[in-house]
C-alpha positions as CSV (number, residue, x, y, z in Angstrom):
1,X,31.4,15.3,-19.2
2,X,29.8,12.1,-20.5
3,X,27.8,11.7,-17.3
4,X,26.6,15.3,-17.6
5,X,25.4,14.6,-21.2
6,X,23.6,11.4,-20.1
7,X,21.9,13.2,-17.2
8,X,20.8,15.9,-19.6
9,X,19.1,13.3,-21.8
10,X,17.5,11.6,-18.8
11,X,16.2,14.9,-17.5
12,X,14.3,15.4,-20.8
13,X,12.5,12.0,-20.5
14,X,8.8,11.8,-21.4
15,X,6.3,10.1,-19.2
16,X,6.5,6.8,-21.3
17,X,10.3,6.9,-20.9
18,X,10.0,7.4,-17.2
19,X,7.6,4.5,-17.0
20,X,10.0,2.3,-19.0
21,X,12.8,3.2,-16.6
22,X,10.7,2.2,-13.7
23,X,9.6,-1.1,-15.3
24,X,13.3,-1.9,-16.1
25,X,13.9,-1.8,-12.3
26,X,10.8,-3.9,-11.5
27,X,8.9,-0.9,-10.2
28,X,5.2,-0.6,-11.2
29,X,4.9,2.9,-12.8
30,X,2.0,4.3,-10.9
31,X,0.9,7.9,-11.5
32,X,2.5,9.0,-8.2
33,X,5.8,7.2,-8.8
34,X,6.1,8.7,-12.3
35,X,5.3,12.1,-10.9
36,X,7.9,11.9,-8.2
37,X,10.6,10.6,-10.6
38,X,9.8,13.2,-13.1
39,X,10.1,16.0,-10.6
40,X,13.3,14.6,-9.2
41,X,14.7,14.4,-12.8
42,X,14.3,18.2,-12.9
43,X,16.7,18.6,-10.0
44,X,20.2,19.4,-11.1
45,X,21.8,18.4,-7.8
46,X,19.9,16.7,-5.0
47,X,16.9,17.3,-2.9
48,X,15.2,16.1,0.3
49,X,11.8,14.3,0.2
50,X,10.2,17.2,2.0
51,X,11.6,19.8,-0.4
52,X,10.5,17.7,-3.4
53,X,7.0,17.4,-1.9
54,X,6.7,21.1,-1.4
55,X,7.9,21.8,-5.0
56,X,5.4,19.2,-6.3
57,X,2.5,20.8,-4.4
58,X,3.4,24.3,-5.6
59,X,3.6,23.2,-9.3
60,X,0.6,20.9,-9.5
61,X,-3.1,20.8,-9.0
62,X,-2.8,17.1,-8.2
63,X,-2.3,16.3,-4.5
64,X,0.3,13.9,-3.3
65,X,1.0,13.1,0.3
66,X,4.4,13.6,1.9
67,X,4.4,10.0,3.1
68,X,3.8,8.9,-0.5
69,X,6.9,10.9,-1.6
70,X,9.0,9.3,1.2
71,X,7.8,5.8,0.3
72,X,8.3,6.3,-3.4
73,X,11.9,7.7,-3.0
74,X,12.7,4.8,-0.7
75,X,11.5,2.3,-3.2
76,X,13.3,4.0,-6.1
77,X,16.5,4.0,-4.1
78,X,16.1,0.3,-3.1
79,X,15.6,-0.7,-6.7
80,X,18.6,1.4,-7.9
81,X,16.6,4.0,-9.9
82,X,18.0,6.9,-7.8
83,X,20.8,7.6,-5.4
84,X,20.6,8.6,-1.8
85,X,23.1,10.9,-0.2
86,X,23.6,11.6,3.4
87,X,25.3,15.0,3.5
88,X,22.2,16.8,4.7
89,X,22.0,16.6,8.5
90,X,18.9,14.7,9.7
91,X,17.5,13.9,6.3
92,X,18.5,11.9,3.2
93,X,18.9,13.6,-0.1
94,X,18.0,12.0,-3.4
95,X,19.3,12.3,-6.9
96,X,18.5,10.8,-10.3
97,X,21.9,9.6,-11.4
98,X,23.4,7.5,-14.2
99,X,23.2,3.8,-13.6
100,X,27.0,3.3,-14.0
101,X,29.2,2.9,-11.0
102,X,30.2,6.4,-9.7
103,X,30.8,8.5,-6.6
104,X,29.8,11.9,-5.6
105,X,31.3,15.3,-4.6
106,X,28.8,17.2,-2.6
107,X,29.0,20.9,-1.6
108,X,27.9,21.3,2.0
109,X,26.7,24.8,1.5
110,X,24.8,24.9,-1.9
111,X,24.3,21.2,-2.3
112,X,25.9,21.1,-5.7
113,X,26.6,17.5,-6.7
114,X,29.3,16.3,-9.1
115,X,29.3,12.7,-10.3
116,X,32.8,11.1,-10.4
117,X,32.8,8.3,-12.9
118,X,36.3,7.2,-12.2
119,X,36.9,4.8,-9.4
120,X,40.2,3.3,-8.4
121,X,38.9,1.8,-5.1
122,X,38.1,-1.7,-6.2
123,X,41.4,-3.3,-5.1
124,X,41.6,-1.3,-1.8
125,X,37.9,-2.3,-1.0
126,X,38.6,-5.9,-1.7
127,X,41.7,-6.0,0.4
128,X,40.3,-4.0,3.3
129,X,37.1,-6.1,3.4
130,X,39.1,-9.3,3.1
131,X,41.2,-8.4,6.1
132,X,38.0,-8.4,8.1
133,X,36.4,-11.5,6.6
134,X,33.9,-9.5,4.4
135,X,33.1,-10.1,0.8
136,X,32.2,-6.7,-0.7
137,X,29.3,-6.5,-3.0
138,X,29.3,-2.8,-3.7
139,X,30.7,0.5,-2.4
140,X,29.7,4.1,-2.4
141,X,31.7,7.2,-1.7
142,X,30.3,10.6,-0.9
143,X,32.9,13.3,-0.5
144,X,31.6,16.5,1.1
145,X,33.2,19.8,1.1
146,X,32.8,23.3,-0.5
147,X,32.6,23.9,-4.2
148,X,34.7,26.7,-5.7
149,X,31.7,29.2,-5.8
150,X,30.9,28.7,-2.1
151,X,34.6,29.1,-1.2
152,X,34.6,32.3,-3.1
153,X,37.1,31.2,-5.7
């Protein structure tokens, strides 16, 4: 519930607030980056770069190239501004999430995404990694399945 409220606040961010978010992650807030982040913030679940690009072209008189959208999303993911999900075959999906540690439930059919803010994996991750000589620095869990609506419940 708290994550949902936080995301609702983030999705209402103005251009100066989006620019501040980018600067906080050492990303120069160019017009294109702010536009991509602003459009992604409107997405309640997740979206692919190509779907985001098509939506931006349909809504705006400004032109932005598909390659620019891909590069921007890659940079935003690299700097921890957005999350990248792998449930869509052949293409990554992107989502503006809270910046606290969380995991995702993703519906394979409708692409609904639920953020899970509880994580009891720390001990298991440390132990499993240690058995193989690794020192974990982070972990991500993406659980795919069908939401209640898609199952018909």
